[in-house]
C-alpha positions as CSV (number, residue, x, y, z in Angstrom):
1,X,13.8,-27.5,-26.8
2,X,10.2,-26.4,-26.3
3,X,10.4,-23.6,-28.8
4,X,7.8,-22.8,-31.5
5,X,8.8,-22.4,-35.1
6,X,9.1,-18.6,-34.6
7,X,11.8,-19.2,-32.0
8,X,10.2,-16.7,-29.7
9,X,7.7,-18.5,-27.4
10,X,7.4,-21.8,-25.7
11,X,4.7,-24.3,-26.4
12,X,1.0,-23.9,-25.4
13,X,1.5,-26.4,-22.6
14,X,3.0,-23.6,-20.3
15,X,0.7,-22.2,-17.8
16,X,0.2,-18.4,-17.3
17,X,1.6,-18.6,-13.8
18,X,4.7,-20.2,-15.2
19,X,5.6,-18.3,-18.3
20,X,4.2,-14.9,-17.2
21,X,1.9,-14.3,-20.2
22,X,-1.6,-15.2,-21.4
23,X,-1.7,-18.2,-23.7
24,X,-4.4,-16.5,-25.7
25,X,-1.7,-14.1,-27.0
26,X,0.4,-16.8,-28.5
27,X,-1.4,-16.7,-31.9
28,X,-1.0,-12.9,-32.1
29,X,2.7,-13.2,-31.6
30,X,3.1,-16.0,-34.1
31,X,1.2,-14.0,-36.7
32,X,3.4,-11.0,-36.0
33,X,6.5,-13.1,-36.4
34,X,5.3,-14.5,-39.7
35,X,4.8,-10.9,-40.9
36,X,8.4,-10.0,-40.4
37,X,10.4,-9.6,-43.6
38,X,13.0,-12.0,-42.2
39,X,11.5,-14.6,-39.8
40,X,14.8,-16.3,-39.6
41,X,16.2,-13.3,-37.8
42,X,14.0,-14.1,-34.8
43,X,15.1,-17.7,-34.9
44,X,18.7,-16.8,-35.0
45,X,18.3,-14.3,-32.1
46,X,16.8,-16.9,-29.9
47,X,19.3,-19.6,-30.9
48,X,22.2,-17.4,-30.0
49,X,20.6,-16.7,-26.6
50,X,20.1,-20.4,-26.1
51,X,23.8,-21.0,-26.6
52,X,24.4,-18.9,-23.6
53,X,22.1,-20.9,-21.3
54,X,23.2,-23.7,-19.0
55,X,22.4,-27.2,-20.2
56,X,19.1,-28.7,-19.2
57,X,16.9,-25.6,-19.5
58,X,13.9,-26.2,-21.5
59,X,13.1,-22.9,-23.3
60,X,13.5,-19.2,-23.5
61,X,11.3,-16.2,-23.9
62,X,12.7,-12.8,-24.8
63,X,10.9,-9.5,-24.1
64,X,10.0,-8.0,-27.5
65,X,9.6,-4.6,-25.9
66,X,13.1,-4.4,-24.5
67,X,15.7,-3.5,-27.2
68,X,18.9,-4.1,-25.1
69,X,18.2,-7.7,-24.1
70,X,18.0,-8.7,-27.8
71,X,20.9,-6.5,-28.8
72,X,23.2,-7.8,-26.1
73,X,22.2,-11.4,-26.4
74,X,22.8,-11.6,-30.1
75,X,26.4,-10.6,-29.7
76,X,26.9,-13.7,-27.5
77,X,28.7,-11.6,-24.9
78,X,28.0,-13.4,-21.6
79,X,29.9,-10.7,-19.6
80,X,27.8,-7.8,-21.0
81,X,25.3,-6.2,-18.6
82,X,21.5,-6.4,-19.1
83,X,21.3,-9.6,-21.1
84,X,17.8,-10.4,-20.1
85,X,16.1,-13.8,-20.7
86,X,13.5,-15.8,-18.9
87,X,14.2,-19.5,-18.6
88,X,11.0,-21.5,-18.7
89,X,10.6,-24.8,-16.9
90,X,10.0,-28.1,-18.5
91,X,6.2,-28.4,-18.8
92,X,6.5,-32.0,-17.5
93,X,8.1,-30.8,-14.3
94,X,6.3,-27.5,-13.5
95,X,6.0,-28.1,-9.8
96,X,9.6,-29.0,-9.1
97,X,11.3,-26.2,-11.0
98,X,10.2,-22.6,-10.9
99,X,10.9,-20.0,-13.6
100,X,14.4,-18.7,-13.4
101,X,15.6,-15.3,-14.4
102,X,19.2,-15.0,-15.6
103,X,21.1,-11.8,-16.2
104,X,24.7,-11.9,-17.3
105,X,25.8,-9.3,-14.8
106,X,24.7,-11.6,-12.0
107,X,27.3,-14.1,-13.3
108,X,29.9,-11.5,-12.5
109,X,28.9,-11.4,-8.9
110,X,31.0,-13.9,-6.8
111,X,28.3,-14.2,-4.1
112,X,24.6,-13.7,-4.2
113,X,22.3,-13.6,-1.1
114,X,18.8,-15.0,-1.1
115,X,18.6,-15.5,2.6
116,X,20.1,-13.7,5.6
117,X,23.2,-15.3,7.1
118,X,22.6,-16.7,10.6
119,X,25.9,-15.3,11.8
120,X,27.0,-11.8,11.1
121,X,29.8,-11.1,8.5
122,X,32.9,-9.2,9.6
123,X,33.1,-5.6,8.6
124,X,36.3,-6.0,6.6
125,X,34.8,-9.0,4.7
126,X,31.7,-7.0,3.9
127,X,33.6,-4.0,2.7
128,X,35.7,-6.2,0.4
129,X,32.5,-7.6,-1.0
130,X,31.0,-4.2,-1.4
131,X,34.1,-2.9,-3.1
132,X,33.8,-5.7,-5.7
133,X,30.1,-4.9,-6.2
134,X,30.9,-1.2,-6.5
135,X,33.5,-1.9,-9.2
136,X,30.9,-3.8,-11.1
137,X,28.4,-0.9,-10.9
138,X,31.0,1.7,-11.9
139,X,32.9,0.2,-14.9
140,X,30.1,0.8,-17.4
141,X,29.9,4.6,-16.9
142,X,33.3,5.7,-15.6
143,X,34.6,6.5,-19.2
144,X,31.8,8.9,-19.9
145,X,30.4,6.9,-22.8
146,X,26.8,6.5,-21.7
147,X,23.8,8.7,-22.2
148,X,22.6,10.4,-19.1
149,X,21.9,8.1,-16.1
150,X,25.0,9.0,-14.0
151,X,25.5,12.7,-13.5
152,X,29.0,12.8,-12.0
153,X,30.4,16.1,-10.7
154,X,34.0,14.9,-10.5
155,X,35.8,12.4,-8.2
156,X,36.5,14.9,-5.4
157,X,33.0,16.2,-5.4
158,X,31.7,12.6,-5.5
159,X,33.7,11.7,-2.4
160,X,32.7,14.9,-0.6
161,X,29.0,14.4,-1.2
162,X,29.3,10.8,0.0
163,X,30.8,11.9,3.3
164,X,27.9,14.4,3.9
165,X,25.3,11.8,2.9
166,X,26.6,9.4,5.5
167,X,26.3,11.9,8.4
168,X,22.5,12.3,7.9
169,X,21.8,8.7,6.7
170,X,19.7,7.9,9.7
171,X,17.9,11.2,10.0
172,X,14.3,11.5,8.9
173,X,12.8,14.8,7.7
174,X,9.4,13.5,8.9
175,X,10.6,14.4,12.4
176,X,11.7,18.1,12.2
177,X,11.6,18.4,16.0
178,X,14.4,15.8,16.2
179,X,16.4,17.1,13.3
180,X,16.1,20.9,13.2
181,X,19.3,21.4,11.1
182,X,18.0,18.9,8.5
183,X,14.7,20.7,8.4
184,X,16.6,24.0,7.8
185,X,18.7,22.5,5.0
186,X,15.5,21.1,3.4
187,X,13.9,24.5,3.4
188,X,17.1,26.2,2.1
189,X,17.5,23.8,-0.8
190,X,13.9,24.5,-1.9
191,X,14.3,28.3,-1.5
192,X,17.6,28.3,-3.4
193,X,16.0,26.5,-6.3
194,X,12.9,28.8,-6.2
195,X,15.3,31.8,-6.4
196,X,17.0,30.1,-9.4
197,X,13.7,30.1,-11.1
198,X,12.9,33.7,-10.2
199,X,9.9,32.9,-7.9
200,X,8.0,35.8,-6.5
201,X,7.5,36.6,-2.8
202,X,4.7,34.0,-2.5
203,X,6.5,31.3,-4.5
204,X,7.3,28.1,-2.6
205,X,7.9,24.4,-3.1
206,X,8.9,21.1,-1.5
207,X,11.8,18.6,-1.6
208,X,10.9,15.3,-3.2
209,X,12.6,12.0,-4.0
210,X,12.9,12.5,-7.8
211,X,11.4,14.1,-10.9
212,X,8.5,11.6,-11.1
213,X,7.4,12.5,-7.6
214,X,7.7,16.2,-8.3
215,X,5.5,15.8,-11.4
216,X,3.0,13.6,-9.5
217,X,2.7,16.2,-6.8
218,X,2.3,19.1,-9.2
219,X,-0.5,17.2,-11.0
220,X,-2.2,16.2,-7.8
221,X,-2.1,19.9,-6.7
222,X,-3.7,21.0,-9.9
223,X,-6.3,18.3,-9.8
224,X,-7.4,19.2,-6.3
225,X,-7.3,22.9,-7.1
226,X,-9.6,22.2,-10.1
227,X,-12.1,20.5,-7.9
228,X,-12.0,23.0,-5.1
229,X,-12.1,26.2,-7.3
230,X,-14.1,25.0,-10.3
231,X,-15.9,21.9,-9.2
232,X,-14.1,19.7,-11.7
233,X,-14.7,16.1,-10.9
234,X,-13.4,14.5,-14.2
235,X,-10.1,16.5,-14.7
236,X,-7.8,16.4,-17.6
237,X,-4.4,17.8,-18.5
238,X,-3.0,18.5,-21.9
239,X,0.6,17.5,-22.6
240,X,2.7,17.0,-25.7
241,X,3.3,13.5,-27.0
242,X,6.9,14.1,-26.0
243,X,6.2,14.9,-22.4
244,X,7.7,12.7,-19.7
245,X,6.0,9.4,-18.9
246,X,5.5,10.6,-15.4
247,X,2.5,12.6,-16.5
248,X,0.8,9.5,-17.7
249,X,1.7,7.9,-14.4
250,X,0.0,10.8,-12.6
251,X,-3.0,10.2,-14.8
252,X,-3.1,6.5,-13.8
253,X,-2.5,7.3,-10.1
254,X,-4.9,10.2,-9.7
255,X,-7.5,9.5,-12.3
256,X,-6.6,12.4,-14.5
257,X,-7.3,12.0,-18.2
258,X,-4.1,12.8,-20.1
259,X,-4.7,14.4,-23.5
260,X,-1.8,14.3,-26.0
261,X,-1.1,17.2,-28.3
262,X,1.0,16.4,-31.4
263,X,4.3,18.0,-32.2
264,X,5.5,20.5,-34.8
265,X,8.5,19.7,-37.1
266,X,11.0,20.5,-34.3
267,X,9.3,18.1,-31.9
268,X,7.8,21.0,-29.8
269,X,4.2,21.0,-28.8
270,X,1.7,22.1,-31.5
271,X,0.0,25.0,-29.9
272,X,-3.0,24.9,-32.2
273,X,-3.7,21.3,-31.4
274,X,-3.1,21.9,-27.7
275,X,-5.7,24.7,-27.7
276,X,-8.1,22.4,-29.4
277,X,-7.7,19.8,-26.7
278,X,-8.4,22.2,-23.8
279,X,-12.0,22.1,-22.4
280,X,-13.9,23.1,-19.3
281,X,-12.4,20.1,-17.4
282,X,-8.8,21.0,-18.1
283,X,-6.9,21.8,-14.9
284,X,-3.4,22.3,-16.4
285,X,-1.3,22.2,-19.6
286,X,2.3,21.0,-19.6
287,X,5.5,22.2,-21.3
288,X,9.0,20.8,-21.2
289,X,12.3,22.6,-20.8
290,X,13.8,20.5,-22.3
291,X,12.1,17.3,-23.2
292,X,13.8,14.0,-22.8
293,X,13.7,12.3,-26.2
294,X,14.9,15.1,-28.5
295,X,16.1,18.0,-26.2
296,X,13.5,20.5,-27.6
297,X,12.2,23.3,-25.4
298,X,8.4,23.9,-25.7
299,X,7.2,27.5,-26.3
300,X,6.6,28.3,-22.7
301,X,5.8,32.0,-23.1
302,X,3.1,31.3,-25.6
303,X,1.7,28.5,-23.4
304,X,1.7,30.9,-20.5
305,X,-0.6,33.3,-22.5
306,X,-3.0,30.5,-23.2
307,X,-3.0,29.3,-19.6
308,X,-3.8,32.8,-18.4
309,X,-6.6,33.2,-20.9
310,X,-8.1,29.9,-20.0
311,X,-7.6,30.3,-16.3
312,X,-5.8,27.0,-15.9
313,X,-2.4,25.9,-14.6
314,X,0.8,25.6,-16.6
315,X,3.4,23.2,-15.3
316,X,7.0,23.5,-16.7
317,X,9.0,20.3,-16.5
318,X,12.6,21.2,-16.0
319,X,13.6,17.9,-14.4
320,X,16.2,17.1,-17.1
321,X,17.7,20.6,-17.6
322,X,16.9,21.9,-14.2
323,X,20.5,23.0,-13.3
324,X,21.3,24.1,-16.8
325,X,18.5,26.3,-18.2
326,X,18.7,28.8,-15.2
327,X,22.4,29.4,-16.0
328,X,22.4,29.4,-19.8
329,X,22.2,33.1,-20.3
330,X,25.1,33.7,-17.9
331,X,27.0,31.0,-19.7
332,X,26.6,32.9,-23.0
333,X,23.6,31.0,-24.6
334,X,20.3,32.7,-25.6
335,X,17.3,31.3,-23.7
336,X,13.5,31.9,-24.2
337,X,11.4,32.5,-21.1
338,X,10.6,29.4,-19.1
339,X,10.4,30.2,-15.4
340,X,8.2,32.1,-13.0
341,X,8.9,35.4,-14.8
342,X,6.6,34.0,-17.5
343,X,3.0,35.0,-16.6
344,X,0.8,31.9,-16.4
345,X,3.5,29.5,-15.0
346,X,2.0,27.9,-11.9
347,X,4.4,25.1,-11.1
348,X,7.9,23.8,-12.1
349,X,9.8,20.6,-11.4
350,X,13.6,20.5,-11.2
351,X,16.1,17.8,-10.3
352,X,19.3,18.7,-8.4
353,X,20.3,15.0,-8.7
354,X,21.1,15.5,-12.4
355,X,23.2,18.5,-13.4
356,X,23.1,19.8,-9.8
357,X,25.5,16.9,-9.0
358,X,23.5,15.9,-5.9
359,X,22.9,12.2,-5.1
360,X,20.0,10.4,-6.5
361,X,16.8,11.0,-4.6
362,X,16.8,14.7,-4.9
363,X,14.2,16.9,-6.7
364,X,12.2,20.0,-6.0
365,X,8.6,20.8,-7.0
366,X,7.8,24.6,-7.0
367,X,4.6,26.5,-7.0
368,X,3.9,30.1,-7.9
369,X,1.9,30.6,-4.6
370,X,1.3,28.9,-1.3
371,X,-2.4,28.4,-2.0
372,X,-1.7,26.1,-4.9
373,X,0.9,24.2,-2.8
374,X,-1.7,23.5,-0.1
375,X,-3.6,21.4,-2.6
376,X,-0.5,19.1,-2.8
377,X,-0.7,18.3,0.9
378,X,-2.3,15.2,2.4
379,X,-4.1,15.5,5.7
380,X,-5.5,12.8,8.1
381,X,-7.0,14.5,11.1
382,X,-8.9,11.6,12.7
383,X,-6.3,8.8,12.5
384,X,-6.0,6.8,15.7
385,X,-2.2,7.5,15.8
386,X,-2.8,11.2,15.9
387,X,-3.1,14.0,13.4
388,X,-1.0,13.0,10.3
389,X,-0.1,15.3,7.4
390,X,2.6,15.1,4.8
391,X,3.5,17.6,2.0
392,X,4.4,15.0,-0.6
393,X,3.9,11.3,-1.4
394,X,6.3,10.0,1.2
395,X,6.1,9.8,5.0
396,X,9.5,8.8,6.2
397,X,12.3,9.8,3.8
398,X,16.1,9.7,4.1
399,X,17.9,12.8,5.4
400,X,21.1,11.9,3.4
401,X,19.9,13.3,0.1
402,X,18.7,16.5,1.7
403,X,22.0,17.3,3.4
404,X,24.1,16.1,0.4
405,X,22.0,18.2,-2.0
406,X,22.5,21.3,0.2
407,X,26.2,20.6,0.4
408,X,26.5,20.0,-3.4
409,X,24.7,23.3,-4.2
410,X,26.9,25.2,-1.7
411,X,30.1,23.6,-3.0
412,X,29.4,24.4,-6.6
413,X,27.8,27.8,-6.2
414,X,26.4,29.8,-9.1
415,X,29.8,30.3,-10.8
416,X,30.4,26.6,-10.7
417,X,27.1,25.8,-12.3
418,X,27.6,28.5,-14.9
419,X,30.8,26.9,-15.9
420,X,29.4,23.3,-16.1
421,X,26.5,24.7,-18.1
422,X,29.0,26.3,-20.5
423,X,30.8,23.0,-21.0
424,X,27.7,20.7,-21.3
425,X,25.6,22.9,-23.5
426,X,28.6,23.9,-25.6
427,X,29.5,20.2,-26.2
428,X,25.9,19.4,-27.0
429,X,25.9,22.0,-29.8
430,X,29.3,21.0,-31.0
431,X,28.1,17.4,-31.4
432,X,25.0,18.6,-33.2
433,X,27.1,20.6,-35.7
434,X,29.3,17.6,-36.2
435,X,26.4,15.3,-36.9
436,X,25.0,17.7,-39.4
437,X,28.1,17.2,-41.5
438,X,27.5,13.5,-41.9
439,X,25.4,13.1,-45.1
440,X,23.6,10.0,-43.9
441,X,22.2,11.6,-40.7
442,X,19.7,14.2,-39.7
443,X,18.9,15.8,-36.4
444,X,15.6,15.2,-34.7
445,X,14.3,18.1,-32.7
446,X,16.4,21.0,-31.5
447,X,19.6,20.3,-29.4
448,X,19.0,23.3,-27.3
449,X,20.3,22.2,-23.9
450,X,21.9,18.8,-23.2
451,X,20.3,16.2,-25.6
452,X,21.3,15.5,-29.3
453,X,18.8,13.3,-31.1
454,X,19.3,12.0,-34.6
455,X,18.0,9.6,-37.2
456,X,19.3,8.3,-40.5
457,X,18.0,9.8,-43.8
458,X,15.7,7.7,-45.9
459,X,18.5,7.4,-48.5
460,X,21.1,6.1,-45.9
461,X,20.3,2.4,-46.4
462,X,20.3,1.6,-42.7
463,X,18.4,2.6,-39.6
464,X,19.5,4.7,-36.6
465,X,19.0,1.6,-34.5
466,X,21.7,-0.2,-36.6
467,X,24.0,2.7,-36.0
468,X,23.3,2.5,-32.2
469,X,24.2,-1.2,-32.2
470,X,27.4,-0.5,-34.1
471,X,28.4,2.3,-31.7
472,X,28.0,0.0,-28.8
473,X,29.8,-2.9,-30.3
474,X,32.7,-1.0,-31.9
475,X,33.2,2.0,-29.6
476,X,31.4,1.3,-26.4
477,X,29.0,4.2,-26.7
478,X,25.6,3.6,-25.0
479,X,23.0,5.8,-26.7
480,X,19.3,5.8,-26.0
481,X,16.9,4.4,-28.5
482,X,13.7,6.3,-28.9
483,X,10.5,5.7,-31.0
484,X,7.6,7.5,-32.5
485,X,9.5,8.7,-34.5
486,X,12.5,6.5,-34.6
487,X,15.7,8.2,-33.3
488,X,18.6,7.7,-31.0
489,X,20.0,10.3,-28.6
490,X,22.9,11.2,-26.4
491,X,22.1,13.1,-23.2
492,X,25.4,14.7,-22.3
493,X,26.8,14.7,-18.8
494,X,29.9,16.5,-17.5
495,X,32.0,13.4,-18.3
496,X,30.5,13.0,-21.8
497,X,31.1,16.7,-22.6
498,X,34.8,16.1,-22.5
499,X,34.5,13.6,-25.3
500,X,32.6,15.5,-27.9
501,X,35.3,15.2,-30.6
502,X,35.6,11.5,-29.9
503,X,31.9,10.9,-30.2
504,X,31.7,12.6,-33.6
505,X,34.7,10.6,-34.8
506,X,33.2,7.3,-33.6
507,X,29.8,8.1,-35.2
508,X,31.5,8.7,-38.6
509,X,33.4,5.4,-38.3
510,X,30.2,3.6,-37.3
511,X,28.3,5.0,-40.3
512,X,31.0,3.6,-42.6
513,X,30.9,0.2,-40.9
514,X,27.1,-0.1,-41.0
515,X,27.1,0.9,-44.7
516,X,29.6,-1.9,-45.5
517,X,27.8,-4.6,-43.5
518,X,24.3,-3.6,-42.5
519,X,23.2,-7.1,-41.6
520,X,25.7,-7.3,-38.8
521,X,24.0,-4.5,-36.8
522,X,20.2,-5.1,-37.1
523,X,19.2,-6.6,-33.7
524,X,17.7,-3.5,-32.2
525,X,16.0,-2.6,-35.5
526,X,14.4,-6.1,-35.5
527,X,13.1,-5.7,-32.0
528,X,11.5,-2.3,-32.7
529,X,10.0,-3.6,-35.9
530,X,8.5,-6.6,-34.2
531,X,7.2,-4.6,-31.2
532,X,5.4,-2.2,-33.5
533,X,3.3,-5.2,-34.8
534,X,2.4,-6.7,-31.4
535,X,-0.7,-6.0,-29.4
536,X,-0.1,-3.6,-26.5
537,X,-1.4,-6.1,-24.0
538,X,1.4,-8.5,-24.9
539,X,4.1,-5.9,-24.5
540,X,2.7,-4.9,-21.1
541,X,2.7,-8.6,-20.1
542,X,6.3,-9.0,-21.2
543,X,7.5,-5.8,-19.5
544,X,5.6,-6.8,-16.4
545,X,7.4,-10.1,-16.3
546,X,10.7,-8.3,-16.8
547,X,10.0,-6.1,-13.8
548,X,9.0,-9.1,-11.7
549,X,12.3,-10.8,-12.7
550,X,14.4,-7.7,-11.8
551,X,13.2,-8.0,-8.2
552,X,14.5,-11.6,-7.8
553,X,17.6,-11.9,-5.7
554,X,18.7,-15.3,-7.2
555,X,19.7,-18.3,-5.2
556,X,23.1,-17.9,-3.4
557,X,25.2,-20.0,-1.2
558,X,24.0,-20.9,2.2
559,X,25.5,-18.7,4.9
560,X,27.2,-19.9,8.0
C-alpha cells in the first residue's frame, strides 16, 4: 500500500494530474494529522476503507472536507450510499491505469453506461431498468427520516405533478410564440407568488430554475442598479455569516464584494455590525426568512428601516421557508414582518419546489418594482443571430417545471398550504420543546419555521457530531451537520412532520448510547476537527476532486 504514516495521503511520487492535489500541500496535511489528539483514528479510518476496496488498488485518499464519506466508510457498510473514496493508481503504472472513483451506491446498480449502445434498447427493457434505478433513488427518503432534500406532497400529488410535467417536457419558455399557454402559466405562477408576498401594483418577478439562480439574479439586478443610479463600480453587499452560500456565489460570479456581519446569540444578524459594514459602495443588504443552518428569521423590519435610510436595496431570502412563512399567521403562528409590506424590501426569493410541493427546478425572484427588475435582464442587440434578450441566467429552459408548478399551486390552494404549514411548523416546535427536555442538549438559533438546530452542552461529554453518527447508525435518521458554530439540524418536511414523536424518542435513545460508548460514534467529529486545522486551499482541492469524480459515469458493459 502506498500510504503515508498518517494513513491519509499517498506517497510524494503521485503527480498532481493523477491524485488531484498539489504535492506541496502534503506536508501541511501531515502536520495537521500529527496535531490530532488521536492520530491512530485517521489510520483506522483509512484502513477500514481499504478493506472495502477491490484487491490490487494501490492507495486511497479521503476528502477531509466531506463528513459523510468518512462516517459511512468507517462503518464498513458497502451498501450505504455516498461512501466516497478516490482510488489512486500505482505510481509505477500511471499511464496504464487512470484514477478510479468508487461510490458504494454504484455497486447497487446492475448496469452502468459509459458509452451509448449502438442498437436501441426496447422500451420495456428501459422501463425495467429505470424502475430499478428509481427504487435505488427512493429508498433513502421514503420513510421521512432525512433532513430536507425531498419535499414530498404525498403519493397522489407526486403522481399528478409527474403527469403534468410530462405534457410540457419538450416545451421551451424561450419561445413564447410557440407555447402561449406555457407563457401564461409562467406569468401566473410569478403573479400568484408576488401576491402571496403582498407585492404592490408595480411588484413583479421572474421564474427561475432554483433558489441559487433567484439569488444570483437579485444580486445582479442590485449591482447594475448601483452602477446605473449611483455610479458604483466596486459594489458590495452586506450579509450575515449565516446567509445562504449562493450570495457568496453571486459575489464570485458578478465581482461583488460580500461583507459578513456577525450574529447575535440567537444566530440572527447583528444589526450594529451590519450598519458598521455599510459604506458608499453598498448596493444591498440581505436578510433570511428563515436561514438554513439554524432556522432563525433575521429582523427584516429593522433592516428595512436601515435600507431606506441608506437608500440601498434589501433582499429577503425566503427560499427555504417560501411556502410556509406567507401562511403562518393563518395557520395560527405569530410572524414578524418580512414581505413587501415592510418598507425598504426591494427583492425576495422564494422556492415553490420546496414546501410548495412543485418539482425541482422551480423558484421565483420578486422585485418591488419593474425598474429594478429591468436591471436583471441581459440584452444583446447586435448579435449576428438577431436581437437576443433573456430575463434570467438561462436561455432555453424546460417547460415541465413551469406547468407542474402551476398545477401544484392550483391543486393545493391557499387552504392546503395553510394546513401543511400548520403541520410542519407545529412539528418543528414540538421537536424543539422535546429537545429542550434532554439535559445534554441545547438549541442553536430559533426554531421559528421548519428547522431545529441543536448542539451538546459542554458538560455532555460528547459532541453533536457523535450524536448525528449514532442517530444514523441506530435509527436511520439523516441530520445535517453544520459548523461555525458546531451543530446539527433537522429540516422538517411534510413526511418528517408525521414522525416528531419518534424523532424525539430516537434522540433520547441516541444520547444514552453515545454516553455509554462515545468512541463508537466519533468519525464525523474527527473529520470536522481535522478539517479545521487544514489550509483552505487543500480543502478546496479535495472538494474539487470530489466534484470531478461525481461527474464520472464509470465503465459499464459494452452494448450490443
